[in-house]
C-alpha positions in Angstrom: 53.5 36.9 -10.4 54.3 36.6 -6.5 51.5 38.5 -5.8 49.4 36.3 -8.0 50.9 33.1 -6.4 50.2 34.8 -2.9 46.3 35.0 -3.8 46.0 31.3 -5.0 47.7 30.4 -2.0 45.1 32.5 0.0 42.4 31.1 -2.1 43.5 27.8 -1.1 44.0 28.3 2.4 40.3 29.7 2.4 39.1 27.3 1.0 40.1 24.6 3.1 38.9 26.8 6.0 35.5 26.9 4.4 35.4 23.3 3.9 36.0 22.6 7.4 33.6 25.4 8.4 30.7 23.9 6.0 31.5 20.1 7.8 31.3 21.5 11.5 27.8 23.1 10.4 26.5 20.2 9.4 27.3 18.0 12.1 26.8 20.6 14.9 23.5 21.9 16.2 22.4 24.8 18.8 24.2 27.8 19.6 27.3 25.5 18.8 26.0 25.6 15.2 24.8 29.1 15.1 28.5 30.4 16.1 30.0 28.0 13.3 27.4 29.3 10.6 28.0 33.0 11.6 31.9 32.3 10.9 31.6 30.6 8.0 29.4 33.1 6.1 32.4 35.6 6.7 34.8 32.7 5.2 32.7 32.3 2.2 32.7 35.9 1.6 36.1 36.2 1.2 36.5 32.9 -0.7 34.1 34.3 -3.3 35.9 37.7 -3.2 39.5 36.2 -3.6 37.5 33.8 -6.5 36.4 36.8 -8.1 39.6 38.7 -7.9 41.4 35.9 -9.7 39.0 35.4 -12.5 39.2 31.5 -12.6 36.3 31.2 -14.3 35.4 32.7 -17.9 32.5 32.7 -20.3 34.2 31.8 -23.1 35.9 28.8 -21.8 34.9 24.9 -21.4 35.0 22.7 -18.7 38.0 21.0 -20.4 40.2 24.4 -19.8 39.6 24.6 -16.4 42.5 23.3 -14.3 41.9 20.3 -12.5 43.0 22.0 -9.3 40.2 24.8 -9.7 37.3 22.9 -10.2 36.7 22.2 -6.5 36.3 26.4 -6.4 33.2 26.3 -8.2 31.7 24.6 -5.3 32.2 27.9 -3.3 28.6 29.3 -4.1 27.1 26.2 -3.2 28.8 25.9 0.3 27.6 29.6 1.0 24.6 28.9 0.2 24.5 26.1 2.7 25.8 28.1 5.4 23.4 30.8 4.8 20.2 28.7 4.7 21.5 27.0 7.9 21.5 30.7 9.6 18.9 30.6 12.3 17.2 34.3 13.1 14.1 35.2 14.7 13.1 38.2 12.8 11.1 36.8 9.9 12.3 39.9 7.7 16.2 39.0 8.6 15.3 35.6 7.8 13.8 36.2 4.5 16.5 38.2 3.4 18.8 35.5 4.3 17.1 32.9 2.3 16.9 35.1 -0.6 20.6 35.4 -0.3 21.1 31.8 -0.1 19.0 31.2 -3.1 20.9 33.9 -5.3 24.3 32.1 -4.0 22.8 28.5 -5.2 21.7 30.3 -8.4 24.8 31.5 -9.1 26.3 28.3 -8.6 24.0 26.4 -11.1 24.3 29.3 -13.4 28.5 28.4 -13.4 27.9 24.8 -13.7 25.4 25.5 -16.9 28.0 27.9 -18.7 30.4 24.9 -18.7 28.2 22.0 -19.6 27.9 20.5 -16.1 24.7 20.7 -15.7 22.5 17.7 -16.5 19.3 17.7 -18.6 17.3 16.5 -15.6 18.7 19.1 -13.1 18.6 21.8 -16.0 14.7 21.0 -16.0 14.3 21.0 -12.3 15.9 24.2 -11.8 14.0 26.1 -14.3 17.0 28.5 -15.3 15.0 29.8 -18.7 12.4 30.9 -16.9 9.8 28.3 -17.9 6.4 27.8 -16.5 7.0 25.6 -13.2 6.6 21.7 -13.7 3.3 19.5 -12.7 3.4 17.5 -9.4 3.9 14.2 -11.6 6.8 15.5 -13.4 8.3 17.0 -10.5 7.9 13.5 -8.6 9.5 11.8 -11.6 12.7 13.8 -11.7 13.1 13.7 -8.0 13.0 9.6 -7.9 15.5 10.2 -11.0 17.7 12.4 -8.7 17.7 10.0 -6.3 18.9 7.6 -8.4 21.5 9.3 -9.9 22.6 10.6 -6.3 23.1 6.9 -5.5 24.9 6.0 -8.6 27.4 9.0 -7.6 28.1 8.3 -4.5 29.0 4.9 -5.1 31.3 6.1 -7.8 32.7 8.6 -5.8 33.8 5.9 -3.1 35.2 3.6 -6.1 37.1 7.1 -7.0 38.4 7.4 -3.5 39.7 4.0 -3.2 41.7 4.4 -6.5 43.3 7.5 -5.2 44.3 5.7 -2.3 46.1 3.0 -4.2 47.7 5.6 -6.7 48.9 7.2 -3.5 50.4 4.3 -2.3 52.2 3.3 -5.2 53.2 6.9 -5.8 54.8 6.5 -2.2 56.3 3.4 -2.8 57.9 4.1 -6.3 58.7 7.8 -5.5 57.6 9.0 -9.0 54.4 11.2 -10.0 51.6 9.6 -12.2 49.3 11.1 -14.4 46.5 9.0 -13.1 46.1 10.7 -9.7 45.4 13.9 -11.5 42.7 11.9 -13.7 41.2 10.5 -10.7 41.3 13.9 -8.8 39.2 15.4 -11.5 36.8 12.9 -12.0 36.2 12.9 -8.1 35.8 16.8 -8.5 33.4 16.6 -11.4 31.1 13.9 -9.4 31.1 16.4 -6.6 29.9 19.2 -8.5 27.1 16.9 -10.1 26.1 15.9 -6.7 25.8 19.5 -5.5 24.2 20.5 -8.5 21.1 18.3 -7.6 21.3 19.4 -4.0 21.1 23.0 -4.8 18.3 22.7 -7.1 16.3 21.0 -3.9 17.7 23.7 -1.7 16.5 26.2 -3.8 13.1 25.1 -4.3 12.4 24.8 -0.5 14.0 27.9 0.2 11.6 29.6 -2.4 8.7 27.9 -0.6 9.8 29.1 2.9 10.3 32.8 1.3 7.1 33.2 -0.1 5.5 32.1 3.3 7.4 34.7 5.0 6.3 37.3 2.3 2.8 36.4 3.0 3.5 37.0 7.0 5.0 40.3 6.1 2.0 41.3 4.3 -0.2 40.5 7.2 -0.7 43.6 9.7 1.0 43.6 12.6 -2.5 44.0 14.8 -3.9 40.8 13.2 -1.1 38.2 13.4 -1.9 38.1 17.0 -5.3 37.8 16.9 -6.8 34.2 18.1 -8.9 32.9 15.0 -12.0 31.9 16.0 -13.4 28.5 16.5 -15.2 26.7 13.7 -19.1 26.1 14.1 -20.4 22.9 15.7 -21.6 21.4 12.4 -18.3 21.7 10.5 -16.3 20.8 13.8 -18.7 17.6 14.2 -18.1 16.9 10.3 -14.0 17.2 10.5 -14.1 14.7 13.4 -16.2 12.4 11.2 -13.8 12.9 8.5 -10.7 12.3 10.6 -12.2 9.2 12.3 -12.9 7.7 9.1 -9.4 8.7 7.8 -8.2 7.0 10.9 -9.9 3.8 10.4 -8.8 3.7 6.3 -5.1 4.1 7.7 -5.7 1.2 10.2 -7.1 -0.9 7.5 -4.2 0.2 4.8 -1.7 -0.7 7.4 -3.0 -4.0 8.4 -3.0 -5.0 4.7 1.0 -4.0 4.3 2.4 -7.1 5.7 0.1 -9.7 4.5 1.3 -13.0 4.3 1.7 -14.1 0.8 0.8 -18.0 1.6 -2.0 -19.5 3.6 -1.0 -19.7 7.3 -1.6 -22.9 9.5 -4.5 -23.3 11.2 -3.3 -25.9 13.7 -0.1 -26.6 15.4 2.3 -29.8 14.7 1.1 -31.4 18.0 -2.7 -31.0 16.8 -1.9 -32.3 13.2 -0.2 -35.2 14.9 -3.2 -35.8 17.0 -5.4 -35.9 14.2 -3.4 -38.0 12.1 -3.1 -40.7 15.0 -7.0 -40.7 15.2 -7.2 -41.5 11.6 -4.7 -44.4 11.6 -7.0 -45.6 14.9 -10.5 -45.2 12.9 -8.8 -47.3 10.0 -7.5 -50.0 12.2 -10.8 -50.3 13.9 -12.8 -50.3 10.6 -10.1 -53.2 9.4 -10.8 -55.2 12.7 -14.7 -54.9 12.3 -14.6 -56.0 8.4 -12.4 -59.1 9.5 -14.6 -60.1 12.4 -17.4 -59.8 10.2 -15.9 -61.9 7.5 -14.6 -64.4 10.2 -18.5 -64.5 11.7 -20.3 -65.5 8.1 -17.3 -67.5 6.8 -19.1 -70.8 5.1 -17.9 -74.3 6.2 -16.0 -76.6 3.6 -19.1 -78.5 2.5 -21.3 -75.6 1.8 -18.5 -74.0 -0.2 -18.1 -77.3 -1.8 -22.1 -77.3 -2.9 -22.0 -73.9 -4.1 -18.9 -74.7 -6.1 -20.9 -77.9 -7.4 -24.0 -75.7 -8.2 -22.0 -73.2 -10.0 -20.0 -75.6 -12.7 -23.4 -77.2 -13.2 -24.7 -74.0 -14.1 -21.8 -73.0 -16.4 -22.2 -76.6 -18.3 -25.7 -76.0 -19.0 -25.3 -72.4 -20.2 -22.6 -73.8 -22.6 -24.9 -76.5 -23.7 -28.0 -73.9 -24.2 -26.5 -70.7 -25.5 -28.7 -67.4 -25.2 -31.7 -67.5 -27.2 -31.1 -70.9 -28.6 -35.2 -72.0 -28.1 -36.8 -68.9 -29.3 -37.1 -70.0 -32.9 -38.7 -66.7 -33.9 -35.1 -65.1 -33.7 -33.9 -67.5 -36.4 -33.8 -66.3 -40.1 -36.2 -67.6 -42.5 -35.2 -70.1 -45.1 
């Protein structure tokens, strides 16, 4: 019993050390990162050995059977794969073996999650653990978009769970009693972290496999041919390529110019110019009114002429009243 407790304590200490190294390797770059990665690979190897020795995970168990404190240890193969993927070596053959080892660790992590039902359908389809044919590009694109949206949701949930755990810890510190909600929030945080790492493992596996294929192709080329400088293309082919590149550049510029076009008609004059236009319109209207008033004043009749015109119009109206239209035409009258 004491030996088992010491192993658990050793695994817990190794896991905490592995988490620190994993975080440092992600933040550092250059020679410092290489040293951290080399140290992290050894620590990850020890973590996996301790985890296998304790047999924390079994084939005949469900996710509910795993203790909350042991869920985080499922991330060890994924972290080991991250560390190996960040290893920088110049020898292509060594690099290929390192990447293949990283792919194996990612695959072990995904298979472990699939065994406990912690692998979502989208991630399982993208991982292709059942040996099916590769997906087409359109399906891969859709799955990548769905994983990106799910990743944002998981990160938001993890932030909420972290705040909830902080509140629970504050309450426990004040009351001095333990609460089951802390274990529930810890389990929820571990499950969310596992789901997030499964999506990352799928993407990393796909990229590493592509790099492994490139390295295998480079290794298949004889060494005497690797250093040969390729001959330049013929002049007519070069001219065709330059023309195609020029057309692509013009198309790119046209597309760029249409990206942020305004959705409404932009003004063609400034505020000052519009004010001058309105002022000119008002002045022209005033000039027309003044000219019309002057014309009326110049052609206005005298009072005597106006009275004569009125008398003449009245006399004409009286005559029309006495002589209706068509009265003198006897042919329009009906016959007796």
